[in-house]
N, C-alpha and C positions, 0 to 999 in steps of 0.2 A: 375390366377386371383389375381392381386396385391391389389384389393379392400379389400380383407380380411385382409391383413397386415395393410392397412390404417385404417380400423375399429379397429383393435387391438391396434394400436398406439393411436387412439382416446380414447379408453377405459383406456389406461394408463394415458392419460392426465386428465381424470376424476377421477382417484383414490383419489386424495386429498380431493375430495368432497363426498367421500363414506359414511360419517356420515350423509349426508343430502339426502332427496328424490329428485332425478332429474326426472322431467317429460318431459322436452323438451330440445333438443340440436339442435343448428342451426350452419351450416357450409357453407362456400363459396367454390365452386369448379369452377375453371376457365376451360373454354372449351378446352384450350390448355394444361391442366394438365395431360391428358391421363388417367383420372379417369372417369369411367362410373357411372353416378348417379343412374341408375336403379340397377346396380350390387352392388353399395355401400349400397343402401337401403336393398337389399336382404341379404348382408353379415351382416349388422347391426342387422336385425331382427333375423338372425341365431345365433348370439353370444351375444346379449345384456343381456341375463340372466346371463352370466358369470360375467359381470361387475355389477350385482345388478341393472340392468336397465330394468327389465321385462316390465314395463309399460311406458317406455320412448318412445317418438316420435322423430324421426330424420327429421329435415327440411333441405333441400339442396337448396341453392340459387346458380344458375348457373350464372357465370360471363362471359360476352362476352369478346372476345379478342380485344385489342386496340394495334396499332403499330404505330411507327414513322419511315418513310422511310429516310434512310441516304442519298439517292440520290437526292430526290426532297423536302424533309422536310414535306411531307404530312402526316397527321394523318388519319389512316383508320382502318377498322375492318375486319381483315382476318377471314374467317369462319372455316378454318382448317389449319393444318400445311402445309407449302409449298405454300400457296396462295401468289400471287404476289401483289405488290402495284398497284394501278390503272395506275401508270406511266410505269408499266412493270418490275420494279426493284424488286430484291429479297434481297437486302441489307437493312434490317430494324431491329429495336429493338422492341420486345414485351414490352409494358408498362403495360399491365394487361392481365389477362386471363390464367395465369399459377398457380395462387394461390390455396392453399388448407388450409383453415383457420377455426379454431374453433372460431366462433364469438359470440355465446350466449349460456348460460346454464340457463334453467328455473327450478326453485326449486318449489316443490309442498308443 
């Protein structure tokens, strides 16, 4: 379960703010990032007290994938890894959907 290591990395990013009360954390998780949002919530709730975040709430914004086909130039939204472009091609670049970003810290 690599979601636990993701949460621990998140706690490390929040350490510089340890002198302040953090009540909300918002992150973006792309559907192609191979990070499960439910497991991420579970792991956060399991270890948040370690980082002094006992009362903090984690909000996760799931970002859909977007891709550009190198064959036909079409922009499309694959729903999972390995999906083909509507033209049938597999040679494409993901332009979004793999991110894992800390986007907001709410202070109480």
